[in-house]
Phi, psi and omega in degrees: 000140179285148179283166176297160183294111183268341185249024171299137177274110177272124178236132171247148185217139174247091186225107185281345187265125185296324180295322179288322174301318180296321178297319179292319177298323179296319177294323177298317179299318181293316179296325178294319180294335178275356175118357177280151173246112192233136169239115182257125178241119179272138181245165187255343185199171175298317177299323179292323178299315179296319181296316179294323177300320182290326184267329185264339184049058182287163175272338188215137173237132179244127183233124176283131186261110175283324177199129180273055181275185182301322180296316178297316183296323176296316180295321178298312181298318181295320179294317180298319181292326182280327186226076185293335185273354182261125176290131180245117187246108178288146181237112190233145175279139179251107172205171185307328181288336185252002180302318179297326177297316179299316178298319180296319181294318178297320181296326181272006171089024177295125187287340181199156183224144165261123181254120183300128179066017174239301180233033180237028169293165189301324180291315179296317178296319178298322177297321176299316182293317180296319179297324178294320181294315180294328181293329177295315180289323180299322180298319179298317180293314183304313182285335179282325186274321183228073180290140179062032187283154176287156181308319181299317180290321181300321181296318177298311181300317182297321180291320179288327174298319178299318179295327186297330180252356178263258174250105188288073182230125178294327180294316179292323177298318178298319180298320179290333175278358181062036176227162174288152181299327179291324178294317179298322178297317179296319179298318178297313181298318182297329182259019175074021179257155175295166174305151187306312182298320177294319181294318177300321178298315176297318179300319179297321178290324178292319173305308182301314180298319180297315180290326178292343175290346178280139178296136175095345180281147177245162176302316181296320182292319180289323175300320179293317180300322181268006175063036168288151177302327180196170175298323177297321179296321177292317179298323178296325178292323173300316181297320182291322186271319184239004174066026179202147178284148182299334181284347181269359181242135176307136186303322181283356179244358187292318180300315179297324180294314181296317182296318179298317179296321177303307183296319181295310184290317186282332174293319176299315181296321178296320179297320179296316181297319179296322179294319179294324182289338182268355180288000000 
């Protein structure tokens, strides 16, 4: 029997306006059609938002900004202090009256903004939701693959994780790191990591294994979510890396199976590389 959905994206939102709520619901439907599993909970007040954050452990909180005044900034800071692991995304109207609000939010270090009627069409909103879902899974992979890593290694891993679900190209990953692809390869080798293209391949399988652990997901649906050419292409990559098709392993054990194969194969490969370097 499949386990309950462990990678459902829980979102809480404090949005008082029905038209904006409808826009967010529309984006959730679009992201769901693309393969995400999302639960959106609307809240009525900041205390309600805090209570839902404590009980639901969401990955993302969206708050409509009526005014970025001192009261809002205090509430924003209190939420960030109480729930460091939850991404908090302010949603603000852009007009002459609210320009100062945008400036105030930037000044307090808000990492991202939803701008009403600017970047909140259904496709842009759906992309925000999908990015939040992938970041949840990426954190799980990051801590499993390189526990206790140094900041320099963490930056490499995060960039390759981003490449693994976007455009899986080591060359593009190197470009985003502002280094040559050969330099990125040397950086990986120096830090005990597989070559970039190989690591991206492992990350794509770990993403796939994590998503397949959710109840109701299919190989075809996950292949589409991760932008594989087809379900067969994704299954073939499982065969190449772990010598078994994803359908032959219980869904709740697939992530651990891929991770174990990663450690076994890449530790052997690292030992061989070290032996060649000492000759």
